[in-house]
TORSELO-771616 format. One record per residue (C-alpha): residue in three letters; x negated, y negated, z negated. Coordinates in steps of 0.1 Angstrom, whole numbers, plus 5000, padded with zeros to 4 digits. Last residue first. Example, Ala and Ser with C-alpha at 12.3 -4.5 7.8 and 13.67 -1.06 7.14 Angstrom:
BEGIN
MISE;r;u;v;w
MISE;ser;4863;5011;4929
MISE;ala;4877;5045;4922
//
This chain:
BEGIN
MISE;r;u;v;w
MISE;unk;4540;7269;6424
MISE;unk;4513;7278;6449
MISE;unk;4497;7303;6425
MISE;unk;4530;7323;6424
MISE;unk;4532;7325;6462
MISE;unk;4497;7339;6464
MISE;unk;4505;7367;6439
MISE;unk;4537;7376;6457
MISE;unk;4518;7379;6489
MISE;unk;4492;7401;6472
MISE;unk;4518;7424;6457
MISE;unk;4535;7428;6491
MISE;unk;4502;7437;6507
MISE;unk;4496;7464;6480
MISE;unk;4530;7478;6484
MISE;unk;4526;7479;6522
MISE;unk;4493;7498;6518
MISE;unk;4510;7523;6494
MISE;unk;4538;7528;6518
MISE;unk;4514;7535;6546
MISE;unk;4494;7559;6524
MISE;unk;4526;7577;6514
MISE;unk;4536;7581;6550
MISE;unk;4502;7595;6559
MISE;unk;4505;7620;6530
MISE;unk;4540;7629;6543
MISE;unk;4527;7636;6577
MISE;unk;4496;7655;6565
MISE;unk;4517;7676;6542
MISE;unk;4541;7684;6570
MISE;unk;4512;7694;6592
MISE;unk;4497;7716;6565
MISE;unk;4531;7733;6562
MISE;unk;4532;7739;6600
MISE;unk;4497;7753;6600
MISE;unk;4505;7776;6571
MISE;unk;4537;7787;6589
MISE;unk;4516;7795;6620
MISE;unk;4493;7817;6600
MISE;unk;4523;7834;6585
MISE;unk;4537;7839;6620
MISE;unk;4505;7857;6632
MISE;unk;4506;7880;6601
MISE;unk;4543;7887;6606
MISE;unk;4538;7895;6643
MISE;unk;4510;7919;6635
MISE;unk;4529;7936;6608
MISE;unk;4560;7937;6631
MISE;unk;4539;7956;6658
MISE;unk;4527;7980;6631
MISE;unk;4563;7986;6619
MISE;unk;4574;7992;6655
MISE;unk;4545;8016;6661
MISE;unk;4554;8035;6629
MISE;unk;4590;8037;6640
MISE;unk;4579;8054;6673
MISE;unk;4553;8078;6659
MISE;unk;4515;8084;6660
MISE;unk;4503;8048;6659
MISE;unk;4515;8043;6624
MISE;unk;4493;8071;6611
MISE;unk;4508;8104;6602
MISE;unk;4499;8124;6571
MISE;unk;4533;8121;6554
MISE;unk;4552;8129;6586
MISE;unk;4562;8110;6617
MISE;unk;4594;8091;6620
MISE;unk;4604;8092;6657
MISE;unk;4581;8119;6671
MISE;unk;4583;8137;6637
MISE;unk;4621;8136;6639
MISE;unk;4621;8150;6675
MISE;unk;4598;8178;6664
MISE;unk;4619;8186;6633
MISE;unk;4651;8187;6655
MISE;unk;4634;8211;6680
MISE;unk;4623;8233;6652
MISE;unk;4659;8233;6637
MISE;unk;4673;8245;6670
MISE;unk;4648;8273;6674
MISE;unk;4653;8283;6638
MISE;unk;4690;8286;6644
MISE;unk;4683;8307;6675
MISE;unk;4661;8329;6653
MISE;unk;4688;8332;6627
MISE;unk;4714;8342;6653
MISE;unk;4692;8369;6667
MISE;unk;4678;8368;6703
MISE;unk;4696;8394;6725
MISE;unk;4705;8369;6752
MISE;unk;4669;8358;6757
MISE;unk;4638;8362;6736
MISE;unk;4635;8390;6711
MISE;unk;4632;8383;6673
MISE;unk;4664;8401;6663
MISE;unk;4672;8384;6630
MISE;unk;4709;8379;6624
MISE;unk;4726;8404;6647
MISE;unk;4698;8429;6642
MISE;unk;4701;8426;6604
MISE;unk;4738;8434;6606
MISE;unk;4730;8463;6629
MISE;unk;4706;8477;6602
MISE;unk;4732;8473;6575
MISE;unk;4756;8497;6593
MISE;unk;4786;8510;6573
MISE;unk;4781;8494;6540
MISE;unk;4769;8460;6553
MISE;unk;4798;8459;6578
MISE;unk;4824;8468;6552
MISE;unk;4811;8442;6527
MISE;unk;4812;8415;6554
MISE;unk;4847;8424;6565
MISE;unk;4859;8423;6529
MISE;unk;4865;8455;6510
MISE;unk;4894;8472;6492
MISE;unk;4896;8501;6516
MISE;unk;4929;8487;6531
MISE;unk;4911;8455;6539
MISE;unk;4905;8425;6516
MISE;unk;4904;8390;6530
MISE;unk;4875;8370;6517
MISE;unk;4864;8356;6551
MISE;unk;4831;8339;6546
MISE;unk;4828;8302;6556
MISE;unk;4803;8283;6576
MISE;unk;4800;8245;6580
MISE;unk;4803;8231;6615
MISE;unk;4804;8194;6608
MISE;unk;4831;8196;6581
MISE;unk;4851;8169;6599
MISE;unk;4859;8195;6625
MISE;unk;4881;8213;6600
MISE;unk;4885;8249;6613
MISE;unk;4855;8261;6593
MISE;unk;4827;8279;6611
MISE;unk;4828;8317;6611
MISE;unk;4818;8347;6590
MISE;unk;4839;8379;6587
MISE;unk;4811;8401;6599
MISE;unk;4827;8405;6634
MISE;unk;4829;8367;6634
MISE;unk;4791;8365;6637
MISE;unk;4793;8381;6671
MISE;unk;4775;8411;6687
MISE;unk;4778;8438;6661
MISE;unk;4773;8476;6663
MISE;unk;4737;8473;6674
MISE;unk;4723;8479;6709
MISE;unk;4719;8441;6714
MISE;unk;4734;8412;6733
MISE;unk;4740;8385;6707
MISE;unk;4770;8365;6717
MISE;unk;4771;8327;6711
MISE;unk;4794;8312;6685
MISE;unk;4769;8307;6658
MISE;unk;4745;8287;6680
MISE;unk;4772;8261;6688
MISE;unk;4771;8248;6652
MISE;unk;4734;8244;6649
MISE;unk;4731;8228;6683
MISE;unk;4759;8204;6677
MISE;unk;4746;8193;6642
MISE;unk;4711;8189;6656
MISE;unk;4724;8168;6685
MISE;unk;4742;8145;6661
MISE;unk;4711;8141;6640
MISE;unk;4687;8133;6668
MISE;unk;4713;8112;6686
MISE;unk;4714;8087;6658
MISE;unk;4750;8074;6655
MISE;unk;4747;8066;6618
MISE;unk;4711;8070;6607
MISE;unk;4709;8039;6585
MISE;unk;4746;8041;6577
MISE;unk;4743;8030;6541
MISE;unk;4708;8016;6532
MISE;unk;4721;7980;6529
MISE;unk;4751;7991;6510
MISE;unk;4731;8008;6483
MISE;unk;4706;7980;6486
MISE;unk;4731;7955;6474
MISE;unk;4743;7976;6445
MISE;unk;4708;7982;6433
MISE;unk;4697;7946;6437
MISE;unk;4728;7935;6417
MISE;unk;4719;7960;6390
MISE;unk;4683;7948;6388
MISE;unk;4694;7912;6385
MISE;unk;4692;7888;6414
MISE;unk;4673;7855;6421
MISE;unk;4638;7871;6424
MISE;unk;4653;7896;6449
MISE;unk;4663;7868;6472
MISE;unk;4628;7854;6473
MISE;unk;4613;7888;6480
MISE;unk;4637;7893;6509
MISE;unk;4667;7916;6506
MISE;unk;4674;7942;6533
MISE;unk;4705;7933;6554
MISE;unk;4740;7935;6539
MISE;unk;4764;7919;6563
MISE;unk;4759;7947;6588
MISE;unk;4775;7972;6563
MISE;unk;4775;8006;6580
MISE;unk;4798;8031;6565
MISE;unk;4784;8066;6560
MISE;unk;4800;8094;6580
MISE;unk;4771;8101;6603
MISE;unk;4745;8103;6576
MISE;unk;4769;8125;6556
MISE;unk;4770;8150;6584
MISE;unk;4733;8157;6581
MISE;unk;4734;8162;6543
MISE;unk;4767;8182;6545
MISE;unk;4752;8205;6572
MISE;unk;4721;8211;6550
MISE;unk;4743;8219;6520
MISE;unk;4764;8242;6543
MISE;unk;4732;8261;6552
MISE;unk;4724;8266;6515
MISE;unk;4759;8279;6508
MISE;unk;4757;8303;6538
MISE;unk;4723;8316;6526
MISE;unk;4736;8321;6490
MISE;unk;4765;8340;6505
MISE;unk;4741;8362;6526
MISE;unk;4721;8369;6495
MISE;unk;4751;8378;6474
MISE;unk;4766;8400;6501
MISE;unk;4733;8419;6502
MISE;unk;4732;8423;6464
MISE;unk;4768;8435;6464
MISE;unk;4761;8461;6491
MISE;unk;4735;8479;6471
MISE;unk;4731;8510;6492
MISE;unk;4729;8541;6471
MISE;unk;4701;8562;6455
MISE;unk;4712;8587;6428
MISE;unk;4687;8600;6402
MISE;unk;4694;8632;6384
MISE;unk;4672;8641;6354
MISE;unk;4660;8677;6349
MISE;unk;4657;8693;6315
MISE;unk;4655;8668;6286
MISE;unk;4630;8645;6303
MISE;unk;4596;8635;6291
MISE;unk;4593;8597;6287
MISE;unk;4590;8565;6307
MISE;unk;4583;8579;6341
MISE;unk;4590;8554;6370
MISE;unk;4601;8567;6404
MISE;unk;4593;8546;6434
MISE;unk;4615;8552;6463
MISE;unk;4605;8545;6499
MISE;unk;4605;8582;6509
MISE;unk;4583;8591;6480
MISE;unk;4565;8571;6453
MISE;unk;4556;8585;6419
MISE;unk;4551;8567;6387
MISE;unk;4535;8573;6353
MISE;unk;4501;8571;6369
MISE;unk;4475;8599;6376
MISE;unk;4503;8619;6392
MISE;unk;4509;8656;6392
MISE;unk;4533;8682;6407
MISE;unk;4534;8716;6392
MISE;unk;4570;8725;6402
MISE;unk;4591;8719;6433
MISE;unk;4628;8720;6422
MISE;unk;4637;8686;6435
MISE;unk;4606;8672;6420
MISE;unk;4590;8688;6390
MISE;unk;4567;8668;6368
MISE;unk;4532;8665;6353
MISE;unk;4517;8630;6345
MISE;unk;4479;8632;6345
MISE;unk;4457;8633;6314
MISE;unk;4432;8611;6296
MISE;unk;4428;8626;6262
MISE;unk;4438;8608;6230
MISE;unk;4417;8607;6198
MISE;unk;4388;8616;6220
MISE;unk;4364;8645;6211
MISE;unk;4329;8632;6212
MISE;unk;4306;8648;6237
MISE;unk;4282;8618;6241
MISE;unk;4285;8607;6205
MISE;unk;4297;8636;6183
MISE;unk;4315;8612;6160
MISE;unk;4322;8577;6174
MISE;unk;4310;8559;6143
MISE;unk;4304;8525;6158
MISE;unk;4271;8520;6140
MISE;unk;4259;8555;6144
MISE;unk;4276;8577;6170
MISE;unk;4280;8548;6195
MISE;unk;4249;8528;6188
MISE;unk;4227;8558;6186
MISE;unk;4197;8548;6164
MISE;unk;4161;8544;6176
MISE;unk;4173;8536;6211
MISE;unk;4183;8554;6243
MISE;unk;4220;8555;6236
MISE;unk;4248;8577;6250
MISE;unk;4284;8576;6261
MISE;unk;4312;8596;6275
MISE;unk;4346;8586;6289
MISE;unk;4370;8607;6309
MISE;unk;4361;8637;6288
MISE;unk;4359;8673;6302
MISE;unk;4352;8685;6266
MISE;unk;4316;8694;6278
MISE;unk;4314;8690;6316
MISE;unk;4314;8724;6332
MISE;unk;4347;8721;6351
MISE;unk;4338;8687;6366
MISE;unk;4373;8672;6375
MISE;unk;4368;8639;6355
MISE;unk;4396;8617;6369
MISE;unk;4425;8626;6347
MISE;unk;4452;8599;6344
MISE;unk;4459;8565;6328
MISE;unk;4438;8534;6334
MISE;unk;4419;8509;6312
MISE;unk;4401;8537;6295
MISE;unk;4396;8533;6258
MISE;unk;4369;8525;6232
MISE;unk;4387;8516;6199
MISE;unk;4368;8507;6168
MISE;unk;4384;8510;6134
MISE;unk;4383;8490;6101
MISE;unk;4421;8491;6096
MISE;unk;4423;8453;6092
MISE;unk;4393;8445;6114
MISE;unk;4406;8464;6144
MISE;unk;4376;8462;6168
MISE;unk;4379;8464;6205
MISE;unk;4363;8481;6235
MISE;unk;4374;8483;6271
MISE;unk;4368;8508;6299
MISE;unk;4374;8510;6337
MISE;unk;4338;8499;6343
MISE;unk;4341;8485;6379
MISE;unk;4306;8485;6394
MISE;unk;4285;8455;6402
MISE;unk;4259;8462;6375
MISE;unk;4287;8462;6349
MISE;unk;4320;8449;6362
MISE;unk;4353;8436;6348
MISE;unk;4335;8426;6316
MISE;unk;4348;8444;6285
MISE;unk;4315;8463;6280
MISE;unk;4294;8432;6283
MISE;unk;4318;8412;6260
MISE;unk;4317;8440;6235
MISE;unk;4279;8440;6234
MISE;unk;4277;8402;6229
MISE;unk;4302;8404;6201
MISE;unk;4282;8432;6186
MISE;unk;4253;8408;6184
MISE;unk;4222;8405;6205
MISE;unk;4189;8391;6192
MISE;unk;4172;8426;6190
MISE;unk;4181;8431;6227
MISE;unk;4207;8456;6240
MISE;unk;4205;8466;6277
MISE;unk;4234;8479;6297
MISE;unk;4240;8510;6318
MISE;unk;4272;8520;6334
MISE;unk;4270;8555;6348
MISE;unk;4295;8567;6374
MISE;unk;4304;8604;6376
MISE;unk;4322;8615;6408
MISE;unk;4358;8626;6403
MISE;unk;4370;8614;6437
MISE;unk;4388;8583;6423
MISE;unk;4357;8574;6403
MISE;unk;4346;8587;6370
MISE;unk;4333;8572;6337
MISE;unk;4300;8572;6319
MISE;unk;4289;8546;6293
MISE;unk;4251;8542;6289
MISE;unk;4229;8523;6265
MISE;unk;4193;8511;6271
MISE;unk;4172;8497;6243
MISE;unk;4173;8478;6210
MISE;unk;4197;8494;6185
MISE;unk;4173;8496;6155
MISE;unk;4154;8465;6167
MISE;unk;4179;8439;6154
MISE;unk;4217;8440;6158
MISE;unk;4222;8403;6151
MISE;unk;4253;8396;6131
MISE;unk;4283;8381;6148
MISE;unk;4305;8412;6150
MISE;unk;4301;8420;6113
MISE;unk;4314;8455;6110
MISE;unk;4327;8471;6078
MISE;unk;4304;8499;6067
MISE;unk;4312;8498;6030
MISE;unk;4349;8505;6037
MISE;unk;4339;8536;6059
MISE;unk;4343;8533;6096
MISE;unk;4366;8552;6119
MISE;unk;4355;8551;6155
MISE;unk;4384;8559;6178
MISE;unk;4381;8572;6214
MISE;unk;4410;8567;6238
MISE;unk;4417;8583;6271
MISE;unk;4447;8568;6290
MISE;unk;4479;8588;6293
MISE;unk;4500;8603;6320
MISE;unk;4533;8616;6307
MISE;unk;4541;8653;6306
MISE;unk;4570;8675;6315
MISE;unk;4590;8651;6336
MISE;unk;4619;8669;6354
MISE;unk;4631;8650;6384
MISE;unk;4660;8657;6407
MISE;unk;4670;8634;6436
MISE;unk;4704;8624;6449
MISE;unk;4710;8607;6482
MISE;unk;4705;8575;6501
MISE;unk;4672;8572;6520
MISE;unk;4648;8545;6510
MISE;unk;4636;8523;6538
MISE;unk;4650;8491;6522
MISE;unk;4629;8498;6492
MISE;unk;4643;8518;6462
MISE;unk;4636;8514;6425
MISE;unk;4635;8542;6400
MISE;unk;4641;8552;6364
MISE;unk;4631;8582;6344
MISE;unk;4631;8589;6307
MISE;unk;4653;8562;6290
MISE;unk;4676;8561;6320
MISE;unk;4683;8598;6318
MISE;unk;4712;8604;6343
MISE;unk;4696;8578;6365
MISE;unk;4711;8552;6389
MISE;unk;4693;8537;6418
MISE;unk;4702;8506;6438
MISE;unk;4690;8499;6473
MISE;unk;4689;8467;6493
MISE;unk;4694;8472;6530
MISE;unk;4705;8438;6542
MISE;unk;4680;8415;6524
MISE;unk;4654;8443;6523
MISE;unk;4653;8442;6561
MISE;unk;4637;8408;6560
MISE;unk;4651;8381;6583
MISE;unk;4670;8364;6555
MISE;unk;4638;8358;6536
MISE;unk;4624;8337;6565
MISE;unk;4657;8318;6568
MISE;unk;4654;8309;6531
MISE;unk;4621;8293;6537
MISE;unk;4636;8274;6566
MISE;unk;4661;8258;6542
MISE;unk;4633;8241;6523
MISE;unk;4617;8229;6555
MISE;unk;4651;8216;6568
MISE;unk;4656;8196;6536
MISE;unk;4621;8180;6540
MISE;unk;4628;8173;6576
MISE;unk;4660;8155;6566
MISE;unk;4642;8134;6540
MISE;unk;4617;8125;6567
MISE;unk;4645;8109;6587
MISE;unk;4657;8089;6557
MISE;unk;4621;8078;6550
MISE;unk;4616;8066;6586
MISE;unk;4650;8048;6585
MISE;unk;4640;8030;6553
MISE;unk;4607;8020;6568
MISE;unk;4624;8007;6599
MISE;unk;4649;7987;6577
MISE;unk;4620;7972;6557
MISE;unk;4603;7961;6590
MISE;unk;4635;7946;6602
MISE;unk;4639;7927;6569
MISE;unk;4603;7914;6572
MISE;unk;4610;7902;6608
MISE;unk;4642;7884;6597
MISE;unk;4624;7868;6568
MISE;unk;4597;7856;6592
MISE;unk;4624;7842;6616
MISE;unk;4639;7823;6587
MISE;unk;4606;7809;6574
MISE;unk;4608;7776;6592
MISE;unk;4641;7768;6574
MISE;unk;4625;7777;6541
MISE;unk;4595;7756;6551
MISE;unk;4617;7725;6554
MISE;unk;4632;7732;6520
MISE;unk;4597;7736;6504
MISE;unk;4586;7705;6522
MISE;unk;4614;7685;6506
MISE;unk;4607;7700;6472
MISE;unk;4570;7690;6473
MISE;unk;4577;7655;6487
MISE;unk;4601;7645;6459
MISE;unk;4601;7609;6471
MISE;unk;4589;7582;6447
MISE;unk;4573;7564;6476
MISE;unk;4539;7556;6462
MISE;unk;4533;7587;6441
MISE;unk;4556;7609;6462
MISE;unk;4533;7638;6467
MISE;unk;4509;7659;6446
MISE;unk;4489;7687;6463
MISE;unk;4467;7713;6446
//
């Protein structure tokens, strides 16, 4: 702690502060430059974040389903519906569903006096090996064995049965207890008929047995008939007729053919007609969403070049921030950050490459070679920075250029956009990705990414260099401040000595009188 001015009466502390403020000016400039570099780094990284988000949409736009979306109408929507993949062939299909696939269900109906206590120990009466038998895809019997100990409860048994696997095998069954209706349900977790053994009693999908004093299934759980119990609902396949071909079956309530998945919800009233057509509206919507997202990216890049640059608003120092309100700081920094990337060649080159790529011809064997043939072009206003627009002019058939192209030849539209070949037949989206990849690389070289160290990118090296200069300058400032204090302390000592001498002389003079 330093106290000055005791002898001289001079405000030493304030004088040194003012002297040091002048000495600190170069340091303030270095800290402002460091802040500016950090702002530029963050602004560049924001661009890369936007490009990464947009790139995800480009990947979706390369898929055939974007251009060849199908829609399916059904004459009996409550009974049969369908979804079509991009490979689905347009046309009308006939389906007559005669039987739905069901999962086998066994029900144990208990008497009121035999209500189950799931937490009670089973004791020795059910101690032993118990088996549930189901069947694999090829109709082969699979036995799932589990042990019951005298200390086990029904909760323990149910958890074992309901586990995804027993002894490393998939059980395909689940068990539950309806306490309100006092019933136990043992059911298959899949629909369909898997047991194809003609000599199996009742041809059940699920059978069970117990090697214990009492049969757990026929006794405690009341599945009458135990091993050969008649299920409350049999596991059967769906049965249907397709385009006049009878006696077709499916283990599930769906059937996939030629890229179309037909879903059975109920038996039909005679045959249902399902019509598959190209969903042009869905394709137009996806392309429109892509254009909008692309324009957002162009706007973001273009905005960095159109921002005003306020050279009289450098980043605030810590001392300046202390003297301002939060609102004043916000308004100041809004201007200080404006135009950070103005004139940056990385951004201007990105805008040029993105815009010019849309004009280039795509040499391919499809029906379209230019984007304009789809009714899509860049706007006429050069201030837009190359934003895209879709021509909404309606032709004599009541369709736009884009709608007509998608309806007549969606595969060629996809080729124009996403042909992955190199050279003149490279698709427009691939060319766009190439341009964006170059931009991302340039930005990472200049501004790095979240995981980068300061030594790995240009702005980081500048920040590191400034950190070193700031540290060295702060050491120098400390030395200068110490020197000022030594000088003022020496002055105070001299003044104090002179004051003492003056007092002594006055004392001698008074004695002489």
